All heavy atoms as an XYZ file, in Angstrom:
924
protein
N      26.775    102.079    115.923
C      28.181    102.035    115.514
C      28.965    101.135    116.457
O      29.858    100.428    116.001
C      28.667    103.469    115.524
C      29.874    103.714    114.697
S      29.576    103.230    112.964
C      31.182    103.169    112.367
N      28.592    101.200    117.742
C      29.271    100.363    118.747
C      29.195     98.889    118.394
O      30.098     98.124    118.521
C      28.705    100.632    120.112
C      29.377     99.862    121.195
C      28.758    100.273    122.605
N      29.411     99.543    123.664
C      28.901     98.408    124.137
N      27.789     97.909    123.703
N      29.540     97.814    125.128
N      27.999     98.465    117.942
C      27.796     97.082    117.547
C      28.637     96.609    116.349
O      29.199     95.505    116.276
C      26.356     96.738    117.254
C      25.457     96.650    118.488
C      23.970     96.492    118.052
C      25.891     95.545    119.402
N      28.890     97.544    115.405
C      29.729     97.271    114.250
C      31.194     97.052    114.707
O      31.895     96.143    114.272
C      29.647     98.343    113.245
C      28.347     98.430    112.438
C      28.302     99.614    111.523
C      28.135     97.138    111.627
N      31.665     97.947    115.569
C      33.039     97.799    116.105
C      33.142     96.506    116.894
O      34.179     95.831    116.799
C      33.434     99.015    117.008
C      33.739    100.200    116.298
C      33.050    101.400    116.332
C      34.834    100.439    115.370
N      33.671    102.322    115.482
C      34.735    101.767    114.877
C      35.879     99.609    114.910
C      35.684    102.278    113.991
C      36.813    100.131    113.996
C      36.703    101.446    113.569
N      32.103     96.176    117.694
C      32.157     94.972    118.463
C      32.184     93.725    117.547
O      32.981     92.785    117.797
C      30.914     94.905    119.346
C      30.895     93.795    120.405
C      32.070     93.887    121.449
C      29.558     93.846    121.177
N      31.404     93.728    116.489
C      31.372     92.628    115.490
C      32.754     92.548    114.820
O      33.285     91.399    114.722
C      30.277     92.839    114.510
N      33.270     93.695    114.412
C      34.610     93.644    113.779
C      35.644     93.058    114.692
O      36.483     92.235    114.278
C      35.039     95.012    113.315
C      36.397     95.186    112.656
C      36.455     94.331    111.419
C      36.727     96.644    112.373
N      35.588     93.458    115.978
C      36.563     92.940    116.928
C      36.427     91.488    117.129
O      37.462     90.755    117.248
N      35.167     91.018    117.212
C      34.935     89.630    117.352
C      35.451     88.719    116.177
O      36.116     87.739    116.402
N      35.183     89.241    114.996
C      35.688     88.522    113.787
C      37.152     88.545    113.712
O      37.798     87.540    113.427
C      34.997     89.102    112.521
C      35.664     88.624    111.261
C      33.468     88.899    112.502
N      37.783     89.698    114.017
C      39.196     89.767    113.979
C      39.873     88.893    115.044
O      40.851     88.220    114.758
C      39.663     91.274    114.181
N      39.270     88.893    116.242
C      39.858     88.014    117.263
C      39.705     86.559    116.911
O      40.665     85.749    117.118
C      39.152     88.300    118.635
C      39.716     87.460    119.808
C      41.182     87.714    119.980
C      38.894     87.843    121.032
N      38.590     86.181    116.343
C      38.371     84.833    115.865
C      39.437     84.434    114.816
O      40.053     83.375    114.890
C      37.002     84.615    115.254
C      36.762     83.232    114.758
C      36.555     82.137    115.598
C      36.798     82.995    113.379
C      36.387     80.876    115.114
C      36.610     81.735    112.887
C      36.352     80.658    113.716
N      39.715     85.350    113.890
C      40.682     85.069    112.842
C      42.077     85.011    113.466
O      42.931     84.159    113.074
C      40.690     86.214    111.803
N      42.369     85.760    114.477
C      43.623     85.743    115.170
C      43.828     84.427    115.898
O      44.927     83.870    115.920
N      42.774     83.964    116.533
C      42.843     82.672    117.226
C      43.015     81.549    116.226
O      43.820     80.609    116.457
C      41.555     82.499    118.093
C      41.596     83.446    119.258
C      41.457     81.034    118.637
C      40.367     83.584    120.055
N      42.350     81.588    115.130
C      42.538     80.607    114.071
C      44.007     80.664    113.642
O      44.587     79.510    113.359
C      41.586     80.862    112.861
C      41.940     80.060    111.640
C      40.113     80.589    113.241
N      44.591     81.782    113.555
C      45.996     81.924    113.175
C      46.941     81.297    114.173
O      48.047     80.912    113.726
N      46.560     81.166    115.407
C      47.388     80.468    116.392
C      47.466     79.012    116.005
O      48.486     78.335    116.153
C      46.869     80.667    117.816
C      47.603     79.757    118.823
C      47.017     82.143    118.216
N      46.357     78.471    115.540
C      46.243     77.026    115.300
C      46.661     76.660    113.858
O      47.345     75.740    113.560
C      44.813     76.524    115.471
C      44.635     75.092    115.183
C      44.331     76.854    116.877
N      46.232     77.529    112.862
C      46.550     77.284    111.454
C      47.684     78.200    111.049
O      47.584     79.415    111.061
C      45.338     77.549    110.587
C      44.129     76.646    110.719
C      42.997     77.130    109.821
C      44.505     75.235    110.392
N      48.815     77.640    110.637
C      49.992     78.415    110.331
C      49.815     79.340    109.097
O      50.635     80.247    108.887
C      51.092     77.428    110.166
C      50.439     76.191    109.795
C      49.082     76.187    110.512
N      48.775     79.103    108.292
C      48.634     79.906    107.061
C      47.992     81.241    107.376
O      48.064     82.191    106.596
C      47.808     79.136    106.008
C      47.636     79.922    104.757
C      48.518     77.827    105.704
N      47.325     81.412    108.526
C      46.624     82.613    108.898
C      47.404     83.429    109.850
O      47.842     82.888    110.909
C      45.226     82.267    109.522
C      44.465     83.548    109.933
C      44.375     81.464    108.566
N      47.729     84.709    109.602
C      48.506     85.511    110.474
C      47.759     85.830    111.722
O      46.515     86.108    111.739
C      48.872     86.734    109.713
C      47.756     86.888    108.722
C      47.326     85.487    108.412
N      48.379     85.916    112.872
C      47.734     86.202    114.156
C      47.883     87.660    114.494
O      46.886     88.334    114.831
C      48.413     85.374    115.275
O      48.196     83.959    114.976
C      47.729     85.656    116.626
N      49.090     88.239    114.415
C      49.289     89.556    114.976
C      48.453     90.612    114.425
O      47.851     91.389    115.179
C      50.799     89.919    114.782
O      51.661     88.923    115.363
C      51.126     91.273    115.371
N      48.265     90.764    113.082
C      47.463     91.849    112.565
C      46.020     91.749    112.978
O      45.324     92.736    113.255
C      47.580     91.764    111.025
C      48.478     90.707    110.700
C      48.933     89.999    112.013
N      45.490     90.526    113.095
C      44.110     90.333    113.547
C      43.897     90.713    114.997
O      42.902     91.255    115.365
C      43.602     88.932    113.222
C      43.402     88.668    111.729
C      44.165     87.671    111.112
C      42.515     89.402    111.028
C      43.972     87.466    109.739
C      42.329     89.161    109.673
C      43.023     88.151    109.039
N      44.852     90.313    115.836
C      44.731     90.695    117.266
C      44.852     92.203    117.436
O      44.093     92.732    118.238
C      45.798     89.906    118.051
C      45.859     90.422    119.471
C      45.553     88.443    118.041
N      45.729     92.817    116.719
C      45.827     94.315    116.807
C      44.568     94.941    116.320
O      44.078     95.939    116.974
C      47.080     94.777    116.036
C      48.399     94.340    116.705
C      47.082     96.347    115.814
C      49.632     94.513    115.896
N      43.987     94.516    115.233
C      42.730     95.014    114.798
C      41.584     94.762    115.799
O      40.762     95.692    116.069
C      42.349     94.361    113.393
C      40.976     94.758    112.859
C      40.913     96.278    112.619
C      40.735     94.034    111.570
N      41.622     93.592    116.394
C      40.606     93.317    117.397
C      40.720     94.247    118.580
O      39.704     94.787    119.135
C      40.678     91.861    117.914
N      41.956     94.486    119.059
C      42.167     95.437    120.168
C      41.681     96.821    119.805
O      40.974     97.483    120.635
C      43.643     95.412    120.555
N      41.951     97.308    118.571
C      41.495     98.605    118.143
C      39.943     98.635    118.119
O      39.350     99.579    118.708
C      42.028     98.928    116.781
C      41.450    100.183    116.234
C      41.926    101.429    116.669
C      40.496    100.185    115.223
C      41.432    102.605    116.185
C      39.980    101.328    114.742
C      40.448    102.574    115.176
N      39.304     97.621    117.598
C      37.836     97.611    117.491
C      37.200     97.532    118.899
O      36.230     98.185    119.193
C      37.390     96.433    116.635
N      37.816     96.714    119.737
C      37.294     96.635    121.118
C      37.481     97.940    121.902
O      36.685     98.242    122.750
C      37.832     95.441    121.889
C      37.380     94.142    121.391
C      38.221     92.981    121.441
C      36.112     93.930    120.837
C      37.733     91.744    121.033
C      35.680     92.708    120.407
C      36.468     91.610    120.524
N      38.559     98.683    121.614
C      38.771     99.958    122.288
C      37.612    100.910    121.916
O      37.353    101.865    122.703
C      40.079    100.629    121.910
O      40.091    101.112    120.627
N      36.976    100.717    120.790
C      35.853    101.581    120.355
C      34.475    101.026    120.857
O      33.497    101.724    120.783
C      35.775    101.656    118.791
C      37.022    102.139    118.211
C      36.979    103.632    118.077
C      38.192    104.100    117.250
N      38.453    105.473    117.585
N      34.495     99.791    121.331
C      33.181     99.198    121.603
C      33.002     98.527    122.979
O      31.935     98.532    123.511
C      32.806     98.158    120.544
O      33.765     97.118    120.519
N      34.042     97.942    123.478
C      33.951     97.176    124.763
C      35.156     97.295    125.602
O      36.206     96.623    125.386
C      33.638     95.718    124.421
O      33.724     94.939    125.619
N      35.196     98.194    126.617
C      36.325     98.283    127.508
C      36.700     96.966    128.143
O      37.911     96.703    128.347
C      35.852     99.315    128.514
C      34.781    100.095    127.872
C      34.093     99.125    126.937
N      35.751     96.104    128.431
C      35.982     94.846    129.107
C      36.842     93.898    128.169
O      37.813     93.372    128.589
C      34.733     94.174    129.526
C      34.910     92.931    130.315
C      33.544     92.281    130.780
N      32.644     92.012    129.727
C      32.678     90.896    129.009
N      33.558     89.977    129.281
N      31.765     90.722    128.064
N      36.362     93.755    126.921
C      37.109     92.950    125.971
C      38.419     93.574    125.612
O      39.458     92.806    125.428
C      36.242     92.718    124.709
C      35.027     91.825    124.949
C      34.075     91.844    123.656
C      35.388     90.443    125.301
N      38.512     94.870    125.479
C      39.796     95.536    125.264
C      40.759     95.258    126.377
O      41.974     94.843    126.086
C      39.580     97.056    125.107
C      40.811     97.721    124.783
N      41.484     98.517    125.712
C      41.538     97.885    123.620
C      42.594     99.035    125.208
N      42.652     98.639    123.942
N      40.315     95.374    127.573
C      41.211     95.080    128.718
C      41.645     93.610    128.721
O      42.771     93.282    129.032
C      40.508     95.439    130.035
N      40.725     92.714    128.415
C      41.021     91.287    128.336
C      42.171     91.073    127.360
O      43.102     90.326    127.712
C      39.811     90.441    127.973
C      40.137     88.999    127.665
C      40.318     88.126    128.744
C      40.251     88.579    126.337
C      40.622     86.769    128.452
C      40.622     87.196    126.128
C      40.774     86.376    127.110
O      41.120     85.060    126.850
N      42.090     91.626    126.186
C      43.134     91.439    125.159
C      44.463     92.054    125.562
O      45.489     91.430    125.428
C      42.695     92.035    123.814
C      41.994     91.165    122.877
C      41.755     91.879    121.486
C      42.711     89.825    122.599
N      44.363     93.240    126.044
C      45.673     93.990    126.414
C      46.367     93.316    127.640
O      47.599     93.459    127.757
C      45.469     95.471    126.627
O      44.469     95.697    127.640
C      45.024     96.129    125.352
N      45.576     92.667    128.480
C      46.155     91.981    129.654
C      46.475     90.504    129.393
O      47.026     89.862    130.269
C      45.201     92.097    130.834
C      45.027     93.501    131.357
O      45.878     94.384    131.041
O      43.967     93.796    131.950
N      46.079     90.013    128.240
C      46.281     88.607    127.909
C      47.772     88.259    127.859
O      48.567     89.053    127.259
C      45.593     88.232    126.601
C      45.510     86.823    126.315
N      46.540     86.102    125.784
C      44.520     85.958    126.546
C      46.214     84.818    125.673
N      44.940     84.690    126.108
N      48.243     87.157    128.426
C      49.691     86.875    128.469
C      50.303     86.643    127.088
O      51.441     86.979    126.788
C      49.836     85.617    129.309
C      48.457     85.079    129.516
C      47.474     86.199    129.205
N      49.530     86.133    126.159
C      50.065     85.898    124.801
C      49.863     87.086    123.850
O      50.734     87.430    123.107
C      49.443     84.610    124.178
C      49.776     84.503    122.708
C      49.480     83.147    122.188
N      50.769     82.662    121.759
C      51.153     81.445    121.673
N      50.273     80.503    121.931
N      52.280     81.035    121.241
N      48.646     87.658    123.899
C      48.322     88.758    122.956
C      48.714     90.116    123.454
O      49.016     91.009    122.654
C      46.858     88.710    122.632
C      46.366     87.495    122.026
C      45.139     86.894    122.388
C      47.127     86.870    121.020
C      44.683     85.718    121.825
C      46.642     85.683    120.488
C      45.489     85.055    120.835
N      48.688     90.346    124.756
C      49.035     91.641    125.337
C      50.372     92.237    124.927
O      50.402     93.372    124.488
N      51.424     91.450    124.954
C      52.735     92.033    124.568
C      52.768     92.511    123.105
O      53.387     93.557    122.798
C      53.734     90.903    124.793
C      53.098     90.078    125.895
C      51.606     90.150    125.577
N      52.169     91.755    122.207
C      52.209     92.195    120.767
C      51.399     93.456    120.597
O      51.768     94.357    119.851
C      51.762     91.090    119.861
C      50.351     90.669    119.834
S      49.912     89.405    118.614
C      50.681     87.938    119.223
N      50.330     93.598    121.304
C      49.516     94.850    121.255
C      50.314     96.014    121.880
O      50.337     97.098    121.301
C      48.180     94.675    121.980
C      47.342     93.596    121.253
C      47.389     95.980    122.109
C      46.083     93.136    122.072
N      50.933     95.771    122.965
C      51.765     96.820    123.662
C      52.892     97.263    122.742
O      53.156     98.465    122.623
C      52.287     96.348    124.947
N      53.612     96.320    122.111
C      54.697     96.687    121.172
C      54.161     97.477    119.994
O      54.821     98.502    119.563
C      55.367     95.449    120.660
C      56.329     94.772    121.624
O      56.650     95.400    122.653
O      56.764     93.666    121.362
N      53.027     97.136    119.471
C      52.470     97.862    118.343
C      52.087     99.311    118.790
O      52.389    100.268    118.081
C      51.212     97.125    117.802
C      50.627     97.917    116.677
C      49.517     98.704    116.664
C      51.123     98.003    115.336
N      49.288     99.245    115.422
C      50.279     98.821    114.590
C      52.230     97.422    114.708
C      50.455     99.074    113.245
C      52.436     97.686    113.356
C      51.565     98.492    112.621
N      51.423     99.459    119.960
C      50.984    100.738    120.389
C      52.233    101.660    120.716
O      52.222    102.841    120.373
C      50.144    100.616    121.594
C      48.733    100.248    121.293
C      47.848    100.466    122.449
N      46.527    100.083    122.064
C      45.648     99.583    122.880
N      45.981     99.294    124.108
N      44.470     99.222    122.426
N      53.172    101.103    121.404
C      54.323    101.908    121.834
C      55.297    102.258    120.698
O      55.877    103.335    120.724
C      55.030    101.217    122.986
N      55.499    101.306    119.838
C      56.553    101.475    118.796
C      56.172    101.249    117.410
O      57.047    101.325    116.553
C      57.697    100.515    119.200
C      58.189    100.643    120.610
N      58.939    101.658    121.083
C      57.917     99.820    121.690
C      59.153    101.470    122.405
N      58.510    100.366    122.798
N      54.946    100.868    117.151
C      54.525    100.455    115.782
C      55.266     99.222    115.408
O      55.606     99.019    114.275
N      55.613     98.372    116.431
C      56.602     97.267    116.224
C      55.899     95.909    116.136
O      54.842     95.684    116.700
C      57.569     97.290    117.342
N      56.579     95.024    115.393
C      56.220     93.625    115.370
C      57.463     92.866    115.647
O      58.505     93.054    115.003
C      55.664     93.201    113.980
C      54.387     94.048    113.671
C      55.351     91.734    113.933
C      53.871     93.801    112.246
N      57.450     92.004    116.637
C      58.611     91.240    117.050
C      59.144     90.401    115.858
O      58.330     89.876    115.086
C      58.247     90.325    118.252
N      60.456     90.265    115.763
C      61.038     89.464    114.656
C      60.449     88.059    114.562
O      60.263     87.577    113.458
C      62.546     89.409    115.012
C      62.775     90.562    115.883
C      61.470     90.807    116.654
N      60.175     87.432    115.670
C      59.537     86.093    115.664
C      58.229     86.107    114.911
O      57.932     85.229    114.097
C      59.372     85.595    117.080
C      58.551     84.439    117.307
C      58.564     84.067    118.761
N      57.201     83.755    119.138
C      56.831     83.446    120.338
N      57.698     83.498    121.321
N      55.573     83.140    120.605
N      57.375     87.150    115.149
C      56.078     87.200    114.511
C      56.235     87.617    113.000
O      55.485     87.207    112.159
C      55.166     88.142    115.233
C      54.887     87.671    116.661
C      55.143     88.524    117.710
C      54.357     86.444    116.937
C      54.899     88.106    119.029
C      54.106     85.966    118.205
C      54.380     86.825    119.260
O      54.172     86.426    120.532
N      57.250     88.466    112.712
C      57.545     88.787    111.323
C      57.882     87.516    110.527
O      57.347     87.334    109.459
C      58.686     89.765    111.267
C      58.385     91.183    111.668
C      59.646     92.017    111.533
C      59.489     93.412    112.025
N      60.633     94.230    111.803
N      58.778     86.742    111.156
C      59.210     85.486    110.386
C      58.049     84.538    110.205
O      57.899     83.937    109.150
C      60.336     84.822    111.227
N      57.223     84.397    111.223
C      56.076     83.520    111.100
C      55.066     84.060    110.054
O      54.645     83.230    109.208
C      55.324     83.422    112.448
C      56.051     82.569    113.445
S      55.359     82.519    115.171
C      53.599     82.726    114.956
N      54.809     85.335    110.037
C      53.851     85.929    109.079
C      54.357     85.706    107.660
O      53.612     85.259    106.769
C      53.611     87.376    109.374
N      55.609     86.080    107.402
C      56.182     85.994    106.046
C      56.252     84.512    105.608
O      55.971     84.137    104.458
C      57.522     86.738    105.938
C      58.163     86.457    104.594
C      57.292     88.234    106.168
N      56.712     83.652    106.518
C      56.800     82.257    106.189
C      55.426     81.678    105.807
O      55.329     80.917    104.831
C      57.335     81.437    107.431
O      58.672     81.848    107.680
N      54.375     82.043    106.549
C      53.074     81.505    106.290
C      52.487     82.013    104.961
O      51.790     81.342    104.266
C      52.066     81.793    107.423
C      52.495     81.027    108.692
S      52.734     79.283    108.465
C      54.466     79.017    108.471
N      52.855     83.312    104.639
C      52.449     83.800    103.341
C      53.075     83.011    102.225
O      52.447     82.698    101.225
C      52.846     85.307    103.232
C      51.928     86.259    104.099
S      52.392     87.965    103.783
C      52.659     88.496    105.430
N      54.364     82.734    102.368
C      55.052     81.937    101.386
C      54.498     80.511    101.263
O      54.291     80.021    100.155
C      56.547     81.858    101.746
C      57.432     81.111    100.729
C      57.336     81.737     99.356
C      58.878     81.116    101.214
N      54.173     79.900    102.395
C      53.530     78.607    102.359
C      52.219     78.627    101.637
O      51.907     77.786    100.836
C      53.372     78.039    103.812
C      52.476     76.841    103.823
C      54.757     77.697    104.399
N      51.382     79.621    101.948
C      50.071     79.771    101.245
C      50.268     79.930     99.784
O      49.541     79.356     98.944
C      49.336     80.955    101.877
N      51.289     80.719     99.376
C      51.523     80.875     97.932
C      51.962     79.574     97.273
O      51.555     79.202     96.207
C      52.524     81.989     97.729
C      52.749     82.427     96.276
C      51.587     82.955     95.647
C      53.898     83.469     96.206
N      52.863     78.856     97.932
C      53.309     77.567     97.443
C      52.164     76.535     97.345
O      52.142     75.740     96.425
C      54.445     77.062     98.289
C      55.762     77.850     98.202
C      56.774     77.331     99.221
C      56.302     77.850     96.769
N      51.269     76.550     98.302
C      50.129     75.665     98.236
C      49.281     76.008     97.004
O      48.784     75.194     96.294
C      49.300     75.726     99.553
C      50.067     75.052    100.672
C      47.902     75.115     99.357
C      49.430     75.282    102.082
N      49.125     77.326     96.755
C      48.329     77.768     95.561
C      49.024     77.252     94.323
O      48.297     76.858     93.398
C      48.193     79.273     95.555
O      47.433     79.687     96.646
N      50.346     77.306     94.201
C      51.028     76.844     93.075
C      50.839     75.363     92.925
O      50.585     74.834     91.861
C      52.579     77.199     93.158
C      53.364     76.482     92.070
C      52.766     78.696     93.076
N      50.948     74.595     94.055
C      50.813     73.175     94.008
C      49.371     72.755     93.606
O      49.155     71.718     92.978
C      51.133     72.585     95.357
N      48.392     73.615     93.887
C      47.000     73.300     93.546
C      46.629     73.842     92.170
O      45.496     73.768     91.758
C      46.029     73.945     94.629
C      46.099     73.293     95.979
C      45.272     74.143     96.951
C      45.688     71.913     95.955
N      47.696     74.283     91.485
C      47.490     74.773     90.031
C      46.447     75.917     89.957
O      45.601     75.909     89.051
C      47.081     73.578     89.129
O      48.084     72.635     89.129
N      46.560     76.808     90.858
C      45.666     78.033     90.757
C      46.055     78.764     89.509
O      47.234     78.809     89.121
C      45.895     78.906     92.003
C      45.201     80.267     91.913
C      45.413     78.186     93.322
N      45.052     79.292     88.786
C      45.343     79.990     87.526
C      46.412     81.140     87.713
O      46.432     81.791     88.754
C      43.970     80.636     87.137
C      42.994     79.739     87.793
C      43.615     79.275     89.066
N      47.279     81.294     86.699
C      48.336     82.268     86.833
C      47.917     83.710     87.239
O      48.552     84.372     87.958
C      49.018     82.224     85.435
C      48.665     80.904     84.894
C      47.334     80.519     85.464
N      46.815     84.134     86.689
C      46.305     85.495     87.006
C      46.019     85.627     88.492
O      46.385     86.623     89.127
C      45.025     85.806     86.217
C      44.566     87.238     86.472
C      43.379     87.580     85.638
N      43.818     87.797     84.253
C      43.047     87.731     83.256
N      41.789     87.497     83.312
N      43.564     87.917     82.001
N      45.443     84.577     89.054
C      45.093     84.630     90.515
C      46.393     84.502     91.358
O      46.544     85.116     92.421
C      44.139     83.468     90.866
C      42.765     83.627     90.378
C      41.911     82.449     90.748
C      42.123     84.937     90.864
N      47.360     83.695     90.858
C      48.629     83.626     91.542
C      49.344     84.938     91.585
O      49.950     85.345     92.575
C      49.520     82.539     90.859
C      49.289     81.108     91.151
C      50.290     80.238     90.359
C      49.478     80.842     92.637
N      49.271     85.691     90.433
C      49.862     86.978     90.395
C      49.252     87.965     91.426
O      49.918     88.682     92.127
C      49.826     87.624     88.960
C      50.381     88.985     88.836
C      51.863     88.986     89.144
C      50.113     89.444     87.405
N      47.865     87.954     91.418
C      47.181     88.849     92.403
C      47.581     88.413     93.809
O      47.849     89.287     94.648
C      45.645     88.719     92.144
C      45.302     89.388     90.818
C      44.880     89.388     93.276
C      43.878     89.091     90.342
N      47.528     87.106     94.104
C      47.902     86.642     95.395
C      49.390     87.087     95.797
O      49.630     87.556     96.881
C      47.777     85.120     95.504
C      47.984     84.510     96.877
C      47.788     83.025     96.847
O      47.641     82.402     95.810
N      47.757     82.450     98.055
N      50.248     86.882     94.867
C      51.677     87.221     95.108
C      51.799     88.707     95.339
O      52.560     89.143     96.265
C      52.565     86.749     93.929
N      51.120     89.546     94.598
C      51.207     91.018     94.808
C      50.672     91.403     96.168
O      51.273     92.197     96.852
C      50.547     91.762     93.627
C      51.142     91.663     92.262
C      50.263     92.312     91.192
C      52.514     92.382     92.299
N      49.543     90.845     96.514
C      48.908     91.221     97.811
C      49.782     90.708     98.964
O      50.065     91.473     99.903
C      47.547     90.546     97.913
S      46.337     91.309     96.815
N      50.288     89.465     98.879
C      51.153     88.972     99.934
C      52.485     89.699     99.956
O      53.044     89.880    101.041
C      51.335     87.464     99.786
C      50.081     86.701    100.134
S      50.472     84.910    100.009
C      48.929     84.210    100.505
N      52.988     90.012     98.793
C      54.224     90.767     98.772
C      54.097     92.143     99.436
O      54.970     92.555    100.223
N      52.979     92.807     99.151
C      52.774     94.083     99.848
C      52.590     93.928    101.334
O      53.120     94.727    102.151
N      51.864     92.859    101.739
C      51.683     92.642    103.209
C      53.016     92.303    103.829
O      53.353     92.748    104.936
C      50.698     91.508    103.424
N      53.798     91.481    103.164
C      55.170     91.104    103.703
C      56.078     92.294    103.783
O      56.761     92.444    104.797
C      55.743     89.974    102.824
N      56.038     93.163    102.789
C      56.827     94.391    102.829
C      56.470     95.240    103.982
O      57.332     95.789    104.708
C      56.744     95.143    101.508
N      55.102     95.374    104.261
C      54.650     96.203    105.378
C      55.121     95.597    106.701
O      55.717     96.290    107.557
C      53.149     96.295    105.398
C      52.661     97.058    106.578
C      52.767     98.447    106.614
C      52.164     96.366    107.687
C      52.237     99.112    107.725
C      51.646     97.033    108.737
C      51.702     98.444    108.800
N      54.944     94.271    106.864
C      55.307     93.630    108.122
C      56.851     93.729    108.333
O      57.296     94.044    109.434
C      54.928     92.103    108.082
C      55.596     91.301    109.171
C      53.420     92.006    108.163
N      57.582     93.526    107.319
C      59.070     93.562    107.441
C      59.591     94.953    107.635
O      60.675     95.174    108.206
C      59.744     92.938    106.264
C      59.554     91.440    106.101
C      60.071     90.932    104.798
C      60.146     90.662    107.282
N      58.790     96.008    107.226
C      59.284     97.396    107.371
C      59.009     97.907    108.812
O      59.487     98.998    109.188
C      58.594     98.264    106.348
O      57.204     98.441    106.719
N      58.264     97.222    109.622
C      57.917     97.690    110.964
C      59.180     97.471    111.823
O      59.951     96.489    111.668
C      56.780     96.889    111.599
C      55.435     96.955    110.824
C      54.889     98.374    110.762
N      55.398     99.037    109.584
C      55.597    100.325    109.450
N      55.266    101.187    110.411
N      56.009    100.850    108.366
N      59.333     98.329    112.837
C      60.477     98.116    113.778
C      60.268     96.901    114.563
O      59.145     96.361    114.698
C      60.405     99.350    114.638
C      59.208    100.124    114.390
C      58.549     99.560    113.093
N      61.353     96.332    115.119
C      61.301     95.102    115.891
C      60.830     95.370    117.321
O      60.344     94.398    117.969
C      62.691     94.446    115.980
C      63.141     93.907    114.628
O      62.341     93.611    113.806
N      64.491     93.868    114.455
N      60.876     96.550    117.790
C      60.435     96.825    119.182
C      61.595     96.761    120.119
O      62.740     96.414    119.750
N      61.249     97.015    121.408
C      62.351     97.024    122.381
C      62.833     95.590    122.678
O      62.068     94.615    122.493
C      61.703     97.651    123.630
C      60.212     97.292    123.501
C      60.009     97.315    121.994
N      64.066     95.568    123.084
C      64.620     94.180    123.476
C      64.096     93.897    124.873
O      64.022     94.724    125.706
C      66.143     94.201    123.501
C      66.707     94.276    122.123
C      68.223     94.222    122.181
N      68.764     94.303    120.857
C      69.444     93.316    120.280
N      69.613     92.233    120.925
N      69.849     93.490    119.043
N      63.669     92.654    125.088
C      63.226     92.212    126.354
C      64.279     91.322    127.018
O      65.003     90.548    126.364
C      61.944     91.392    126.181
C      60.772     92.265    125.840
C      59.509     91.480    125.970
N      58.314     92.335    125.910
C      57.778     92.735    124.823
N      58.297     92.330    123.642
N      56.739     93.488    124.813
N      64.415     91.477    128.288
C      65.396     90.633    129.012
C      64.648     89.272    129.320
O      63.463     89.134    129.163
C      65.821     91.248    130.350
O      64.618     91.528    131.180
C      66.517     92.560    130.100
N      65.411     88.294    129.702
C      64.869     86.951    129.935
C      63.738     86.901    130.970
O      62.811     86.120    130.818
C      66.000     86.025    130.394
N      63.711     87.756    131.904
C      62.694     87.721    132.929
C      61.399     88.459    132.540
O      60.391     88.396    133.282
N      61.341     89.106    131.374
C      60.181     89.887    131.048
C      59.354     89.243    129.965
O      59.698     88.535    129.105
C      60.600     91.246    130.558
C      61.114     92.071    131.725
C      61.423     93.465    131.276
C      61.998     94.321    132.412
N      62.283     95.640    132.047
């Protein structure tokens, strides 16, 4: 079971890193999933993620408050919209567009329904 959690964490972290580079792939949910999977399989990788300067704060906000920072919410929803618009431009069949829109709409609703988290001062 440990190897399955480790594999899931690795795949999720890879997807999250891809999301840093490619704006169509969301980063935050994949990094949170990777942290969860690594907490079940690898204390060393879990500590690496939670202490990471870029990924650590989003994991901490999620754990403490179930929160996603407004900046990450805006990025996630914007990229979902861009992906949908690309599908329209590529003439994806209407049935697939509907499925894509419903899935992305549900994901966007979930992301937007999360609290913003605590306010940080400029030094933090």
